[in-house]
N, C-alpha and C positions, 0 to 999 in steps of 0.2 A: 506482663503473661497474658491477663486477665483481657488487655486490649487485645493481643495477638491471636487469642482463641474467637474471640469476638468479630473480630474482622475476618477469619477462617470462615466460620462459620456463616458470616453474610455472602462471601463469596461464593461458597458452595449452594447457599439458596439462591443466589441470582444465576448461577450456573443451573441448577434445577429448573427455574422457572424459563429460563432461553430454552432448553431442552425441550420442555412440555410444550411450550408455546410453536417453537418449530414442529413439533409431532404433529400438534393441532392442524397446522397451516399445511403440512405435508400429506394430511388424510384424504384420498381420494373421494371428492363427493359426486355421485351420480344422480341425476334426475331422470324419471320415468314417467313418460305422459301415456296415460291409457285410454283408449275411445270409451269403456264403459266396465267400470267394476262389477256391474250387475252380471256381466259375461261370464261364465266360469273358466272359460279358455284364458282370458287375461288374468284372472287370479293366478291360474297354475302357472305362468309365465312369469309372474310377479314372484310367485313363491321361488321358482329357480333363480331368478335375479338377486332375491335377498338372500338365499343359501349361499351364493357363489360370492358375494359382496361381504356376507359375514366371514365366510372362509378367508378372504383375502385382506378384511378390514377396511373395506370402503363402507363409507356411509351412503343411504338410501333416501332419498323423497320421491314418493309416488302421489302423481295428480291423476284424479281422476276428470277427464274431458266431458264425460257424461254426453256423447254425441253432440257435441257443440263445436264446430269447427272454429269460431271466433274465440271461444275460450281457449282451445288448444294452442292458437296462434297466440294467443296473451301468455299461456303457462310457458311456452317456449321463450318467450321474452323474460319472463320472471326467473327462469332458470340461470339465465346469464347474468340476471341481478344478484341470484343468489351465491354465485359462484361455484357454478358446477362445472365439472371437468369434464363430465361426458354426459350426453341424454340419449335415452334409450327409448323408441316411440314406434306406435302403430299408428299411422295416419288415418284421420277420419277422411279427409281430402288431400291428396298426394300434393296436387299444384298450390294448395294452401300454404304448405310448411317449404317451399321451395327457398322463398327469401328470407324467412326465419331462420332456417338451416344456414343460409350463407351467412347470415350474422353471426350465428354463434360459431361457424368454423372459422370466421376472421378475428372472433375474439379468442380462437384457440381451443374452443370446445369440439370434442370428438362426437360425433351424432351417427347414432347407429339405428337403424329400423330394422323391423320385424314384422312377420306377416305381409301386410300392405308395405308399398314401396315408397320411399322418399328418395328419388331419382339422384339427388346429390348430396345423399348422405354417406360417410366415410366408409360405411359396411352394409350388408344388406343380407337379411336372412330371411327368405321367402318362400312361395310356392307358387305353383302355376295354378290360377284358380279354375280354369275351367277343365282341367284334368282333373285337379281336388273334386271338383261336382261330378265328374263321370264315375269316380270310386265311390262316392255317397249314393249316386243314382243307381250304380250297378248293383248296392246291396239291397236297396228296395225293390227294383227290377227282378232280382233273385227270388226275394220273398214273393213275389207277385206270381211269379212263374211257377214255383214250386210249390206253395201253398195255396194259391188263390186261381189256379188254373188260367192264368194270364190276364185275368178281369178284376180290375179293382176301381173304385174312385179314390183319387189321391189328393192330399193336400200338401203342398209343399211350403214350409215356412222358411222365408227367404231372408236376405240381408238387404234387399235391394235398394234399401237407404243409404246403403254405401257403394259410391259408384264402382269402386275398384273390385268389388265383390259380386256385383251382379253377374258377372261371366260364370261364377260358381254355381248361380242359381240356374243359369243357362244349362250348364254341363249336366246339373241333375235332372231337369225336365227333358232336355232333346234324349238322355240316355233312357229315361223310362219310357218316353215315346216311341225310340226305337225297339228298344227290347221287348216291350210289351204293348203292342200297337193295338190293343182291345182296351187297355185301360184309360181311364178318364181322369184328366188332371182338373179337378172341380174348383181351385184355386190356388193362387201363390201369390201370398201376402208377406212382407216384412215383418219378423217379428225377433229382434234380438236380444231379447231377456226372457227369464221363465214367465214374468208377470203377461207380457205381450204374446207370447205363445199360447199360454191358457186362454186368455179373451179370445185370440182367432179361433182356436180350437173349439171352443164353446159357442161362436157363432157359427162356424160353418158347418158342425154336426146338427145344430137346428135347422139349417138349410139341406144339407146332405147327410141325413141320417145313416146311410149306407156306408160312408167312408170307413175304409178299414185299413188304411196306408197314410202313417203322416211321417215325412221327412224334412228335417232341416237342414239348412247351410252350415248349421253347427250344431252343438249339443244344447245351447242355452234354450232357444225357442221350444225343442221336443221335450225337455224337462217340464215346462209348463204343460205341454200337449199331455205329456204322461198323467200328470196329475187330474187334468181336467177329465180325461178318459175314466180314470178309475172313479171321479165323483159321480159319473152316469150311470153307473150301475146296469152295463150291458150285459146279456146273458152270457152263460159260460162259450156257447160256440162262436158268439162275436169276439169276445176275448181271446179265444185260442187261433183265430185269423187275424187278430189284429197286429200291426206292427208299426212301431213307433222307433226312428231309428235319426241318427245326425252324424256329427262329424266332431273331432278334435280329442275324442276319448278322456274327456274329463273326469275327475275323480267321482263326480256326483254323477255322472252317467253311468259310469262302473257299477256305483253303488246300485242303482236302480236296476240294472242288470243282473245283479247278482241276487235280486229278490225272489222268492219262490214264487213260480206263475208270472213272472214280469211279461210285460210286453214291450219293453225296451230291449228291441232285437238285435240292434247293430250300431257301431259307430265307425269311424275311422281314427287311427293314431296318428296325430303329429308331433307327438311327444312334446307339449308344452312346457313343461316343468325343466326338460332338457335345453328347449329353445333359450328359455330365460339363463341357463347356465352358460349357454355358448355366446350369448350377447356379452355376459362381462369376461368370460374366457378372450373373446376378441378384444375387448376395452384392454385388459391385461397385457396382451401381447402388442397392440399397439404403444403401450406406455413403454414397455420395455425395448421394442425393437423398432418404434417410429411408425408414424401413418404412410401407408402404400399410396402412390400415386393414383393407381386407379382402384375403385374401392372392391374389395371381394365379394362376390355373390356366391352363396350358398343356398339351396333348394331343400325344403322338407320332404321326408319320405310319407307316402300316404299309404297305411297299413291298415286293411279292413280288420275289424276287431268283430266276432259275434259273440253271442251271449254264450255259447257252448264254450267259447275262448275263455270267457270268464269262469263259467262254474268249474271248468276243469283244472283252473290254476295256469294254465298256459299263458295268459295274461295278467298283468298286475298292474294296476294303475300306479301312476306316478305320483309325487306328493301334490 
């Protein structure tokens, strides 16, 4: 009888081990390649991806490429070696990821691109860069016309270090030039994180102390500009006139806009947290229903957000 009980227990233990091992093998592993984690937009997208992965029981690996194209290519290869079922990525250089994406797809890995486009990805969640720049530029131009009588010296903190995003900066610049022909754009420099945005602002303000409008391709550079301007001790009138604005409606930017007497005046909501959720939702659909032959493409909405929207509660930042 003891032998029978012992044998039964051994069988049960073995069955449990098999079920546990199978469960571990069946768990979906998602790799995420981010151009730079110092950019709050990418952090918000990552948080959305993590939230949906947690809900669905997927495991997430996040890698920061730190704007190094070669590293991002290498990260794609590592995702395959790690056994990822899916890779979610925003490319630094879209062309550089075409072959790595082909290799991942040949290995059965689903590739989803967000923001900038990987042409051969299985799904694409993106935006029209120039149109996005027009919305950002319109915010700045509206301030110039309504508060500064159409005349201002302007600094644009761009992302011209990323080829795919140059069009956004063009949209900003050309919109301001069109709507405010008497405004002067004194500089357009790439600064895709708060530290760089602060450095650019400090340097430009030394050369052009009358700058009153700083707008960025996103919220990342302008967040640094905001801190730089606060540290300069400008007089009350200058601060009342000052405009800092950007795009992506990151929680950090919304927090600055909510501060008393803030000079962070406007941003544009792309719903980055929701973008992360949507990426994983697409993955779940592919796993359940198969990968379509033609990659689905969806576009972000670009919704202006003004300081008053934050202060009156009509806009609430995503996670």
